[in-house]
C-alpha positions in Angstrom: -0.1 -0.1 0.1 2.8 2.5 0.8 5.6 1.0 -1.3 7.8 3.0 -3.8 7.4 2.0 -7.4 10.6 1.8 -9.6 10.9 5.0 -11.4 11.2 2.8 -14.9 7.5 1.5 -14.2 4.5 3.6 -12.9 4.9 6.0 -9.9 7.3 8.5 -9.0 11.0 8.6 -8.7 12.7 9.0 -5.5 14.4 11.5 -3.6 15.0 15.3 -3.6 15.2 15.4 -7.5 12.1 13.3 -8.1 10.1 15.5 -5.7 11.3 18.3 -7.7 10.5 16.8 -10.9 6.9 15.9 -9.4 6.2 19.5 -8.5 7.3 20.9 -11.9 5.0 17.9 -13.4 2.0 18.9 -11.7 2.2 22.5 -12.0 3.0 22.4 -15.6 1.8 19.2 -17.2 -1.1 18.1 -14.7 -3.0 15.9 -17.1 0.2 14.1 -18.3 1.3 14.0 -14.7 -2.0 12.3 -13.4 -2.0 10.0 -16.2 1.4 8.8 -15.8 2.5 9.4 -12.1 -0.6 8.0 -10.2 -0.3 4.2 -9.7 -2.0 2.1 -7.5 -0.7 0.8 -4.4 1.9 3.8 -4.6 0.9 6.2 -1.7 4.4 6.8 -0.1 5.8 9.3 -2.8 2.4 11.2 -2.4 2.7 11.3 1.5 6.2 12.6 1.1 5.4 15.0 -1.2 2.7 16.3 0.8 5.0 16.5 3.9 7.5 18.5 2.0 4.5 20.9 0.8 3.2 21.5 4.3 6.7 21.8 6.1 7.7 24.5 3.6 4.3 26.4 3.9 4.2 26.1 7.6 7.6 27.1 7.9 7.5 30.3 5.5 4.3 31.2 7.6 6.0 30.9 11.1 8.9 33.2 9.7 7.1 35.7 7.9 3.7 35.9 9.9 4.3 37.7 13.3 2.5 35.8 16.3 1.6 32.7 13.9 4.4 30.5 15.5 3.1 29.2 19.1 5.5 30.0 21.9 5.7 27.5 24.7 7.8 27.9 27.6 9.6 30.8 26.3 11.2 29.0 23.7 9.8 30.0 20.2 12.2 28.2 17.7 11.9 25.0 19.5 8.0 25.3 19.7 7.6 26.1 15.9 9.9 23.3 15.0 8.1 21.1 17.2 4.6 22.6 15.8 6.0 22.0 12.2 7.1 18.0 13.0 3.6 17.6 14.5 1.8 19.0 11.7 3.9 17.2 9.0 3.8 13.7 10.8 0.6 13.6 12.4 -1.9 16.4 11.3 -1.2 16.4 7.6 -1.2 12.6 6.8 -4.4 12.2 8.9 -6.2 14.8 7.4 -5.3 13.6 3.8 -6.5 10.0 4.6 -9.8 11.4 6.0 -10.2 13.6 3.0 -9.3 10.5 0.7 -12.2 8.7 2.4 -14.8 11.4 2.1 -13.6 11.7 -1.5 -14.0 8.2 -2.2 -17.5 8.1 -0.5 -18.6 11.0 -2.7 -17.2 9.3 -5.9 -19.2 6.3 -5.3 -22.4 7.4 -7.1 -20.7 8.8 -10.4 -17.6 6.4 -10.8 -18.8 3.0 -11.3 -15.2 2.2 -12.3 -13.4 4.4 -10.3 -9.6 3.9 -9.4 -8.8 3.0 -5.6 -8.3 4.8 -2.7 -4.5 4.7 -3.0 -5.0 6.8 -6.0 -7.3 9.3 -4.6 -4.8 9.7 -1.7 -2.2 10.6 -4.4 -4.5 13.0 -6.2 -5.2 14.7 -3.0 -1.6 14.9 -2.1 -0.1 16.1 -5.6 -2.8 18.5 -5.9 -1.3 20.7 -3.1 1.6 21.6 -5.1 0.9 25.1 -5.6 0.4 25.5 -1.9 4.1 25.8 -1.1 3.7 29.5 -1.3 0.4 29.8 0.7 2.5 30.5 4.0 3.6 33.8 2.1 1.4 36.8 3.9 0.0 38.2 0.7 -3.5 37.3 0.2 -3.6 37.5 -3.6 -0.7 34.9 -4.0 -2.6 32.7 -1.3 -5.8 32.8 -3.4 -3.9 31.9 -6.5 -2.4 28.9 -4.7 -5.6 27.6 -3.1 -7.4 28.3 -6.4 -4.7 26.7 -8.7 -4.7 23.5 -6.2 -8.4 23.4 -6.1 -8.2 23.1 -10.3 -5.6 20.7 -9.9 -7.5 18.3 -7.6 -10.8 18.4 -9.7 -8.4 17.7 -12.8 -6.9 14.9 -11.0 -10.3 13.4 -10.0 -11.3 13.5 -13.4 -8.4 12.2 -15.1 -7.6 9.3 -12.5 -11.1 8.3 -11.7 -12.3 8.6 -15.3 -15.3 10.8 -14.5 -16.3 14.2 -16.3 -15.0 17.6 -15.2 -18.5 18.3 -13.9 -18.5 15.1 -11.8 -15.1 15.8 -10.6 -16.3 19.2 -9.7 -19.3 18.3 -7.8 -17.7 15.3 -6.1 -14.7 17.4 -5.1 -16.3 20.5 -3.6 -16.2 19.2 0.0 -12.5 18.2 -0.2 -11.7 21.7 -2.0 -13.5 23.7 0.8 -11.9 21.5 3.5 -8.2 21.4 2.1 -7.8 24.9 0.1 -10.4 26.9 1.9 -9.8 26.0 5.4 -6.5 24.1 5.8 -4.5 26.2 3.3 -6.3 29.3 4.3 -8.0 30.2 0.7 -11.1 31.6 2.5 -9.2 34.0 4.8 -7.0 35.2 2.0 -10.1 35.8 -0.3 -11.9 37.9 2.3 -9.0 39.9 2.5 -8.6 40.5 -1.2 -12.4 41.1 -1.6 
């Protein structure tokens, strides 16, 4: 379920270069990326990808947004590092799998021959690629990141689960709201822009 697939086969390449190529691929050629990179039983690269995105986003937010980082015991750096680790190791993967479960239930009525839960996890993880910049305290950039991530999620659902864009949009609304609107702060950024 969480094995790395050899780069010569389906799935993602390992290591920092593989992560960077995945990030570039998802941002520039998302349809091709979702067709070629999302493979059954290959969750580990997607989970690592999400962990890196969240680690960068949270670290940038803690550094650039005054008061965003928690402080316990008058140790701001240690507390911020611990908060990022807890977010990356516990909160992000747990949230991702809960969203994948919700997404799977939402796909049942429209995708009779849908791909598996593993592929849904990967789509959700890779669609967060634009959110590496969501921690930068500039609302227009945050809105663009959340909006592009939302589009990537809908495109990924449509491509991987072989549903129309309308069905992908309808079934992806709840995960989009929870992931990009709430978790990555898209709603707060949008209200600041408008």
